[in-house]
N, CA, C and O of each residue as an XYZ file, in Angstrom:
372
protein
N      28.960    -40.358   -124.452
C      30.065    -39.454   -124.342
C      29.588    -38.056   -124.702
O      28.833    -37.880   -125.658
N      30.027    -37.058   -123.935
C      29.667    -35.681   -124.190
C      30.813    -34.990   -124.915
O      31.978    -35.127   -124.542
N      30.468    -34.263   -125.934
C      31.459    -33.491   -126.675
C      31.145    -32.019   -126.461
O      30.039    -31.559   -126.744
N      32.127    -31.292   -125.963
C      31.936    -29.864   -125.730
C      32.294    -29.118   -127.003
O      33.431    -29.175   -127.470
N      31.318    -28.423   -127.559
C      31.564    -27.658   -128.783
C      31.617    -26.159   -128.503
O      32.036    -25.387   -129.366
N      31.204    -25.743   -127.327
C      31.240    -24.341   -126.947
C      32.610    -24.026   -126.366
O      32.953    -24.511   -125.288
N      33.391    -23.221   -127.069
C      34.754    -22.936   -126.658
C      34.818    -22.274   -125.274
O      35.720    -22.566   -124.489
N      33.870    -21.391   -124.978
C      33.863    -20.703   -123.685
C      33.628    -21.690   -122.540
O      34.255    -21.575   -121.487
N      32.730    -22.659   -122.739
C      32.472    -23.657   -121.704
C      33.705    -24.513   -121.469
O      34.006    -24.875   -120.332
N      34.414    -24.837   -122.532
C      35.619    -25.648   -122.407
C      36.694    -24.908   -121.626
O      37.402    -25.512   -120.820
N      36.823    -23.614   -121.856
C      37.839    -22.823   -121.165
C      37.558    -22.717   -119.677
O      38.484    -22.513   -118.892
N      36.301    -22.850   -119.270
C      35.939    -22.761   -117.859
C      36.017    -24.105   -117.131
O      35.870    -24.158   -115.910
N      36.243    -25.170   -117.862
C      36.295    -26.502   -117.253
C      37.470    -26.593   -116.277
O      38.548    -26.058   -116.539
N      37.255    -27.268   -115.163
C      38.291    -27.447   -114.146
C      38.708    -28.914   -114.139
O      37.879    -29.791   -113.896
N      39.990    -29.190   -114.405
C      40.449    -30.588   -114.375
C      40.333    -31.177   -112.966
O      40.714    -30.540   -111.983
N      39.812    -32.377   -112.883
C      39.720    -33.109   -111.618
C      40.606    -34.332   -111.767
O      40.320    -35.226   -112.563
N      41.688    -34.365   -110.993
C      42.672    -35.447   -111.087
C      42.687    -36.224   -109.779
O      43.318    -35.802   -108.810
N      41.991    -37.364   -109.750
C      41.946    -38.194   -108.546
C      43.279    -38.910   -108.369
O      43.925    -39.308   -109.338
N      43.674    -39.063   -107.111
C      44.923    -39.743   -106.798
C      44.777    -40.468   -105.472
O      43.763    -40.328   -104.789
N      45.778    -41.233   -105.112
C      45.850    -41.852   -103.789
C      47.256    -41.596   -103.256
O      48.069    -40.961   -103.929
N      47.545    -42.081   -102.062
C      48.836    -41.798   -101.448
C      50.002    -42.386   -102.247
O      51.085    -41.802   -102.281
N      49.787    -43.530   -102.883
C      50.856    -44.167   -103.658
C      51.153    -43.415   -104.953
O      52.303    -43.360   -105.389
N      50.136    -42.841   -105.560
C      50.312    -42.151   -106.851
C      50.570    -40.659   -106.712
O      50.876    -39.995   -107.702
N      50.454    -40.120   -105.508
C      50.621    -38.686   -105.301
C      51.976    -38.155   -105.758
O      52.006    -37.112   -106.412
N      53.101    -38.809   -105.456
C      54.384    -38.268   -105.909
C      54.447    -38.067   -107.427
O      55.003    -37.078   -107.904
N      53.885    -38.996   -108.168
C      53.884    -38.863   -109.633
C      53.025    -37.670   -110.065
O      53.393    -36.935   -110.982
N      51.892    -37.484   -109.409
C      51.033    -36.342   -109.719
C      51.756    -35.038   -109.413
O      51.725    -34.107   -110.218
N      52.408    -34.964   -108.251
C      53.119    -33.747   -107.871
C      54.228    -33.409   -108.866
O      54.466    -32.236   -109.154
N      54.896    -34.417   -109.386
C      55.955    -34.186   -110.380
C      55.413    -33.543   -111.644
O      56.134    -32.812   -112.322
N      54.154    -33.804   -111.972
C      53.568    -33.279   -113.201
C      53.105    -31.825   -113.071
O      52.748    -31.200   -114.070
N      53.107    -31.290   -111.861
C      52.626    -29.934   -111.627
C      53.735    -28.901   -111.807
O      54.921    -29.231   -111.816
N      53.321    -27.650   -111.949
C      54.299    -26.563   -111.972
C      54.844    -26.411   -110.549
O      54.205    -26.866   -109.601
N      56.002    -25.785   -110.381
C      56.544    -25.600   -109.023
C      55.572    -24.884   -108.085
O      55.473    -25.241   -106.911
N      54.856    -23.881   -108.588
C      53.908    -23.145   -107.747
C      52.748    -24.047   -107.324
O      52.357    -24.043   -106.156
N      52.193    -24.823   -108.265
C      51.094    -25.741   -107.938
C      51.551    -26.808   -106.947
O      50.824    -27.141   -106.011
N      52.732    -27.333   -107.148
C      53.287    -28.366   -106.266
C      53.427    -27.818   -104.842
O      53.036    -28.468   -103.872
N      53.986    -26.621   -104.738
C      54.182    -26.002   -103.426
C      52.837    -25.778   -102.735
O      52.712    -25.988   -101.528
N      51.830    -25.349   -103.508
C      50.501    -25.107   -102.931
C      49.935    -26.402   -102.348
O      49.460    -26.415   -101.212
N      49.982    -27.483   -103.115
C      49.438    -28.768   -102.652
C      50.187    -29.264   -101.415
O      49.574    -29.767   -100.473
N      51.502    -29.122   -101.421
C      52.298    -29.583   -100.286
C      52.059    -28.717    -99.047
O      51.951    -29.238    -97.937
N      51.977    -27.414    -99.231
C      51.733    -26.506    -98.111
C      50.352    -26.732    -97.506
O      50.164    -26.589    -96.298
N      49.393    -27.085    -98.350
C      48.038    -27.367    -97.869
C      47.983    -28.679    -97.089
O      46.995    -28.956    -96.409
N      49.035    -29.485    -97.183
C      49.073    -30.753    -96.465
C      48.345    -31.879    -97.168
O      48.038    -32.899    -96.551
N      48.061    -31.708    -98.465
C      47.357    -32.750    -99.207
C      48.252    -33.974    -99.337
O      49.386    -33.878    -99.805
N      47.728    -35.136    -98.915
C      48.516    -36.374    -98.978
C      47.870    -37.455    -99.854
O      48.395    -38.563    -99.956
N      46.737    -37.137   -100.484
C      46.087    -38.091   -101.376
C      45.263    -39.149   -100.686
O      44.721    -40.035   -101.348
N      45.152    -39.082    -99.367
C      44.387    -40.112    -98.664
C      42.894    -39.928    -98.908
O      42.449    -38.869    -99.352
N      42.140    -40.962    -98.614
C      40.695    -40.947    -98.849
C      40.027    -39.803    -98.105
O      40.436    -39.425    -97.007
N      38.996    -39.265    -98.725
C      38.187    -38.194    -98.139
C      38.962    -36.902    -97.914
O      38.595    -36.103    -97.053
N      40.030    -36.688    -98.678
C      40.748    -35.421    -98.643
C      40.729    -34.837   -100.047
O      40.478    -35.547   -101.021
N      40.992    -33.560   -100.143
C      41.070    -32.944   -101.459
C      41.907    -31.682   -101.376
O      42.102    -31.117   -100.300
N      42.394    -31.254   -102.519
C      43.115    -29.991   -102.630
C      42.571    -29.249   -103.837
O      42.380    -29.831   -104.905
N      42.326    -27.967   -103.657
C      41.934    -27.097   -104.751
C      43.122    -26.194   -105.044
O      43.598    -25.479   -104.162
N      43.594    -26.229   -106.270
C      44.770    -25.457   -106.662
C      44.300    -24.206   -107.404
O      43.593    -24.314   -108.406
N      44.685    -23.019   -106.921
C      44.235    -21.792   -107.578
C      45.098    -21.404   -108.774
O      46.254    -21.809   -108.895
N      44.495    -20.605   -109.652
C      45.274    -20.024   -110.742
C      45.819    -18.679   -110.271
O      45.682    -18.339   -109.096
N      46.423    -17.923   -111.151
C      47.035    -16.640   -110.786
C      46.016    -15.618   -110.284
O      46.374    -14.693   -109.556
N      44.755    -15.780   -110.668
C      43.703    -14.847   -110.244
C      42.982    -15.302   -108.984
O      42.098    -14.601   -108.491
N      43.348    -16.470   -108.456
C      42.709    -16.993   -107.258
C      41.513    -17.888   -107.525
O      40.884    -18.378   -106.587
N      41.190    -18.108   -108.795
C      40.108    -19.028   -109.147
C      40.625    -20.460   -109.103
O      41.832    -20.687   -109.187
N      39.735    -21.411   -108.974
C      40.149    -22.811   -108.948
C      40.655    -23.221   -110.328
O      39.952    -23.084   -111.329
N      41.886    -23.724   -110.362
C      42.497    -24.168   -111.614
C      42.447    -25.683   -111.750
O      42.278    -26.205   -112.852
N      42.596    -26.399   -110.620
C      42.585    -27.862   -110.610
C      42.020    -28.348   -109.287
O      42.105    -27.664   -108.266
N      41.446    -29.532   -109.322
C      40.937    -30.162   -108.103
C      41.546    -31.551   -107.995
O      41.568    -32.312   -108.963
N      42.040    -31.871   -106.802
C      42.649    -33.178   -106.552
C      41.911    -33.869   -105.415
O      42.187    -33.584   -104.250
N      40.975    -34.773   -105.721
C      40.361    -35.557   -104.655
C      41.224    -36.770   -104.320
O      41.799    -37.399   -105.209
N      41.309    -37.090   -103.040
C      42.043    -38.272   -102.608
C      41.160    -39.504   -102.684
O      39.939    -39.409   -102.561
N      41.772    -40.652   -102.886
C      41.032    -41.898   -103.046
C      41.628    -42.986   -102.166
O      42.826    -42.991   -101.887
N      40.774    -43.904   -101.736
C      41.256    -45.051   -100.960
C      41.424    -46.278   -101.834
O      41.936    -47.300   -101.376
N      41.001    -46.191   -103.087
C      41.012    -47.343   -103.981
C      42.266    -47.304   -104.848
O      42.289    -46.618   -105.870
N      43.297    -48.023   -104.458
C      44.570    -47.985   -105.180
C      44.477    -48.536   -106.599
O      45.238    -48.119   -107.471
N      43.569    -49.453   -106.839
C      43.480    -50.013   -108.178
C      42.698    -49.102   -109.124
O      42.883    -49.164   -110.339
N      41.824    -48.255   -108.568
C      41.045    -47.337   -109.403
C      40.893    -46.005   -108.688
O      39.842    -45.740   -108.105
N      41.938    -45.144   -108.720
C      41.816    -43.872   -108.014
C      40.715    -42.978   -108.569
O      40.297    -42.026   -107.910
N      40.244    -43.277   -109.775
C      39.165    -42.464   -110.322
C      37.851    -42.702   -109.592
O      36.915    -41.916   -109.738
N      37.765    -43.774   -108.809
C      36.572    -44.013   -107.999
C      36.795    -43.341   -106.651
O      37.023    -44.005   -105.640
N      36.728    -42.050   -106.653
C      37.083    -41.215   -105.512
C      36.515    -41.772   -104.217
O      35.309    -41.976   -104.075
N      37.406    -42.007   -103.294
C      37.081    -42.545   -101.974
C      36.332    -43.869   -102.049
O      35.657    -44.253   -101.093
N      36.443    -44.570   -103.171
C      35.862    -45.890   -103.294
C      34.349    -45.932   -103.422
O      33.751    -47.003   -103.325
N      33.727    -44.789   -103.637
C      32.271    -44.779   -103.787
C      31.855    -43.652   -104.716
O      32.607    -42.706   -104.951
N      30.661    -43.772   -105.230
C      30.124    -42.741   -106.106
C      29.349    -41.735   -105.275
O      28.693    -42.106   -104.302
N      29.419    -40.454   -105.653
C      28.639    -39.462   -104.900
C      27.149    -39.663   -105.121
O      26.722    -40.068   -106.202
N      26.373    -39.382   -104.108
C      24.926    -39.494   -104.220
C      24.359    -38.133   -104.590
O      24.799    -37.100   -104.086
N      23.405    -38.154   -105.452
C      22.755    -36.908   -105.855
C      21.753    -36.496   -104.782
O      21.075    -37.334   -104.188
N      21.678    -35.223   -104.554
C      20.717    -34.709   -103.591
C      19.395    -34.435   -104.292
O      19.369    -33.865   -105.383
N      18.302    -34.840   -103.665
C      16.993    -34.568   -104.229
C      16.286    -33.472   -103.448
O      15.140    -33.135   -103.745
N      16.963    -32.914   -102.448
C      16.340    -31.853   -101.645
C      16.155    -30.603   -102.493
O      17.027    -30.236   -103.281
N      15.027    -29.966   -102.323
C      14.765    -28.728   -103.045
C      14.583    -27.608   -102.036
O      14.038    -27.826   -100.954
N      15.038    -26.411   -102.384
C      14.877    -25.299   -101.451
C      13.400    -24.984   -101.201
O      12.565    -25.101   -102.098
N      13.105    -24.595    -99.997
C      11.738    -24.212    -99.651
C      11.506    -22.786   -100.122
O      12.310    -21.906    -99.816
N      10.426    -22.532   -100.861
C      10.178    -21.176   -101.337
C       9.952    -20.215   -100.176
O       9.382    -20.585    -99.149
N      10.405    -18.981   -100.352
C      10.188    -17.944    -99.325
C       8.734    -17.521    -99.334
O       8.099    -17.489   -100.388
N       8.192    -17.189    -98.141
C       6.786    -16.739    -98.099
C       6.623    -15.375    -98.709
O       5.512    -14.848    -98.756
């Protein structure tokens, strides 16, 4: 388990709240009216391989909502784990 002790790093953290189509209404109820309207206007429905980024008042990302296909474990976004990229940039000549 990681414990964040740097207050500035904690303030920059972006909540990631995975959901699916069945749990989306409950998630929307927990949002502010402005956040709810943004997610609905964007057409986010919580289905697999979809996501919504909710901005704060300054236009920065405030929350991220990835959609999931796994109803029993929406935290397993789209039913699979992301793969890490091992590609490295080619140095400029």
